[in-house]
N, C-alpha and C positions, 0 to 999 in steps of 0.2 A: 489226456487230450492230445490227439494224432490230428495233424494238421499237414494236407498237403498244398504244396502252393507250384502253382505249374503256370507258364506262358511267359517264361522268363528268355532270356539269352544276353548274353554279353560279347563286347568286341575289345580286341588287345587285350585279352587273357593271356597272362603268363603259362604256356604250359610247359614250361623246365621245371619239374616240382622237387629237386636237389639236386646233389651232382651226380645221383645215379640213377634217376627216373626221369623223365619226358614223354610228353608226346596227349598229357591225360590233365584236367588240374587236380592239381592233391588234392590226398584225404583232408590233410588239416587247412587248406584253404576253404574247405567246406564248413571246416567245424570253426573258419575265421568267421568266415559269414555269418550261420548260428548264433553265433557268441552276439555279434553286433544285433542282429535281431530279438534274440534271447532280454541283451539288456536293456533294449527298449522298451519291452515289455514287463519289465519291471524282476528281471530272474537274474541270476548270478550267469556273467559269462562261460562261466567255467564249468554251468551242468548242461550246455547245450549237447544234445544229442541231433545226430540227421543222418539222413540215408539220401543222396544225392541220385537222380535219374538223368541220363546225358542220352538227349535224342538226337544231337547233332555235336561233330568235334570236327572244325576244319581249319586247318594250320594256315596261316598266314605263309605267301611267297616270300622269298628273299629276304635280306637282313634289315634292322635298320642303320638309315645310313649314316654316316659318322660324322660327329661334328668336326670343326677345322678351328685347331689353335696356332698360335705362331711357334715358330721355329726357326730361331736365327732369324733371319732376314727377310724370310718369305712364312707364308699361313699353308700348314699341311694338314695333311686327315688325321685323328689320333686314331689307333685302336681301338676295337671297342669289344666288350662283354658279347661273347657267344647270349645270341637270345631266341625264343620261338614261340609266336605269339598267334594267337590266331581267334577265332569264333565260335562260341560254345551256347547251343538251344539244352536248356536242362530245368528238371523241377526238384522240388524239396519238401520232402517228409521229416517234418518236425515232431518230435515225442514233447510234448508241454507239460512243465508239475504240474499246472493249475491250468483252469479254461480259463481263455482268454477271449473276447471278442473279434470276429473276423476279419472287419472293419481295420482295428488297433493291429492285428497282424499283416496287414494287407499295406497300412501305411509306414510299417516298421522293415520292410524289405523292398520297399522301392525307393529308386535311389541308390542302391547301394553298388558295394564292388565285388565281385569275385576275382582274388589274383589279381588283381590294377585293373581288369576291365568292368566298366562301368553297364550298370543294369538295366535292362530296358523291355518293355513287351515284344515277345518273339513275333506276336501280331500285332500289329499296331493300331488296330481298330476298335483291339479289345485291352481291358485293363490285366494285369494282372491277377490270378484267379487265385482265392483262398477258400478253401472248403475243409470240413469235419470228416476224415476217412474213419472206417472201423478198424480197431489196435490190432489184429492179425494181417497175416499176410493178402486175406481177402480185402481190404482194402485199395490197394492199388492198382483193383479194378476200373479207380474212376481215372487211373492216372493213362496220360498218353504215351505210346508204344516208345518202348525206349529200354537202353539195360542200365539197372542198379548197380550202383559201386559201391562192393560188398566187402568185407575183411576175408580174409583165409580162415577157414576156420575145419577143415577137411584135419582131417589125423598127420597126413600128409606136408601140410601144408603150417601146422603148428612149431610155434620156432624158428622157423627159417626163416630169421632175420640176418641184417648183414650193418652194424655199426662201426664199420671201419678192423674187426679183428681180422686178422689172416686166417684166409681159408673160407669164412664164412659166406663171401660172394659167389664162389662155388655151388655155392648148395644152394642159393636163391636161384643160381644160373640154371641148374638140374629140374630143381619144381620147375620152375617155368618151361622149360621144355617137353612136361610131361603131360599128354594130351588123353584122352578120354578112349577106353575100351572096351569093348564089351560085357568085362567083367568088372569093371570101375567104370562106369558113367561119369560124367561130368558136364555138367550143364551151361556151367558157364567159362567164358573164354579167362584164362591165366596173365595178368599184366603185373607188371614191377608198381609200386607206390610208394610214394614218401610215407614214412610209418611214424615220424618223430625224432628226439635226439637224445644223445647219451653225453649227459653231462661231463665234460671234464673238469672245470673246477666249481665250488659251491658254491649257491645263493650266499652275496654279501660278502665276498672272498676279495672283489675288484669293483673300485667305486665306477660308479653310476656313470655312461661318458654323457658327455654336453650336448650330444645332438639325440640322446634318446627319446622315445615316446611320451616318457614320464618322467617323472624326480623321485619315485618311491619305486619301481619293479624292480627285483636286483638284475643285475649282470651276469650272465656266466657263458664261460665259454664251451661249446658245444661241440660235436660230433654227429650227423645229419647220418641218420638211418632210412634203409629199404625192406622192404618185404614183399611180399607173395600176398595181391588181391583177385578177386574175380566179377567182370562185366556181367549180369544175370537177366536174361529178358524180364520187365515187370509182368509178360503173360506166360512163363515158364512155373508149370504146379509144383517145380522145388523150390519155389522160394512165395507163389499168393497160394500155397495151400497149409502153410506153415500156422504153427499156432501161434497164441499174443506171445510166449514167453520165448520162442523158438523167433520170431519174429523181431522182436526187440534184441536179440543178439547181434542181431547185422547195423543195427544204429553204429554208427562211429560216435565216440566220446572219448574223454581226456580221461589218461589214465598215469597219475605220478606215484612212482614207487622209486627208491632205491636213487640208482644216477640216471635212471630213464623216465622224460616226459613221453607218452607215446598216443597215437590218436585211438589208442583200440584197446584193451586188457588184452586180448591173443596175442599183442606185438610186444610186450611188455615183459623181458626176462625175468624181471622179480614176479609180476601178477598173472601169467601164462594161463591160461585155462580158467580161469575168473569171470564173471559177468558182471 
């Protein structure tokens, strides 16, 4: 069941994806939001499959004002971590394992957060919109104009990832700098994206910290990863004319194998190329 959720916006969204990419909400943030919705609908949150569409991303000017703390006999501003927040207007395409009532889906989506920013209707006079769409790319005709955030599935983009390995960032940079030519047209705009993590320790090897989110999820140390994705207009035939199977492969979904946990199988060195 393919569902389109639109008329959503969020303020104070964290636009720093990880140590290597910034300027957009990360695919992992959208997967986190989709996971919460899936959980409320009775599905496993790790089953989440989502295709985000960005209509507007407006970075906020300036930085967060630092807090003051006592230093000796006087108060002085403490150093604040670098931040980048913004206002985002977006839609979500969800691939649900089973049929659910659209009203239940609306309730599950309202009042959530995207990368720390509270979600509310983009048009205040109308509620968040939820509708059933066709399972192939043609279903995007219902979506307002915007750019879908899709994984890099082109041959020259697959396998171009960096998880802190020497020389890997140069390959990502070279892939980002490639532009369309008459011989090799590219419908999308290439962008760096946070794609997941490479685990440095194994689950269960470290005790769960006192301030962890829960008392049963194993704690691991990990290295963030970056890859190359595309922003493609939902009106572009390259995405709108896709058959169901091809369109399905554009959805972000968790891939866990070996030492890597990524937001799409194409970025996982253990499973690259699988669907």
